[in-house]
C-alpha positions as CSV (number, residue, x, y, z in Angstrom):
1,X,-125.7,65.5,-70.1
2,X,-129.2,65.8,-68.7
3,X,-132.2,67.8,-69.9
4,X,-134.0,70.0,-67.3
5,X,-136.5,72.9,-67.4
6,X,-136.0,76.5,-66.3
7,X,-138.8,78.0,-64.2
8,X,-139.9,79.9,-67.4
9,X,-140.5,76.6,-69.1
10,X,-137.5,76.7,-71.3
11,X,-135.6,73.4,-71.5
12,X,-131.8,73.3,-71.3
13,X,-129.1,70.7,-71.0
14,X,-126.5,70.6,-68.2
15,X,-123.5,68.4,-67.7
16,X,-124.4,66.2,-64.7
17,X,-120.7,65.8,-63.9
18,X,-120.6,69.6,-63.0
19,X,-123.4,69.4,-60.4
20,X,-122.0,69.9,-56.9
21,X,-125.3,69.7,-55.0
22,X,-129.0,70.1,-55.4
23,X,-131.4,71.5,-52.8
24,X,-135.1,72.2,-52.3
25,X,-135.8,75.9,-51.4
26,X,-138.9,75.3,-52.2
27,X,-137.9,75.4,-55.9
28,X,-135.2,73.0,-56.9
29,X,-131.8,74.8,-56.9
30,X,-128.8,73.2,-58.7
31,X,-125.4,74.5,-57.6
32,X,-122.5,73.7,-60.0
33,X,-118.9,73.3,-59.2
34,X,-118.1,76.6,-60.9
35,X,-120.5,78.4,-58.5
36,X,-123.3,78.8,-61.0
37,X,-126.8,78.4,-59.5
38,X,-129.8,77.3,-61.5
39,X,-133.5,76.9,-60.5
40,X,-135.4,74.2,-62.3
41,X,-139.0,73.0,-62.5
42,X,-138.1,69.4,-61.8
43,X,-138.2,68.3,-58.2
44,X,-135.1,67.1,-56.3
45,X,-135.9,63.4,-56.8
46,X,-136.2,63.8,-60.5
47,X,-132.9,65.7,-60.9
48,X,-131.3,63.0,-58.8
49,X,-132.8,60.2,-60.9
50,X,-131.6,61.8,-64.2
51,X,-128.1,62.3,-62.8
52,X,-127.9,58.7,-61.7
53,X,-129.2,57.4,-65.0
54,X,-126.6,59.6,-66.8
55,X,-123.8,58.3,-64.5
56,X,-124.8,54.7,-65.1
57,X,-124.9,55.2,-68.9
58,X,-121.4,56.7,-69.2
59,X,-119.9,54.2,-66.7
60,X,-121.5,51.2,-68.4
61,X,-118.8,48.6,-69.4
62,X,-118.4,48.1,-73.1
63,X,-119.2,44.5,-74.0
64,X,-119.1,42.6,-77.3
């Protein structure tokens, strides 16, 4: 899960696994695999960075 900000300033959490693609239109538009579309304040690079950090965290091997 990653935290993002709606255009009205309200933070929300989205499951990064459900993001299908992100585009700049000029606002950042997130399209989910269920067809939902969300506009956020963060730029495309920031959304990408957060999604990659999330993926690395959940795929990190468990070590002793």
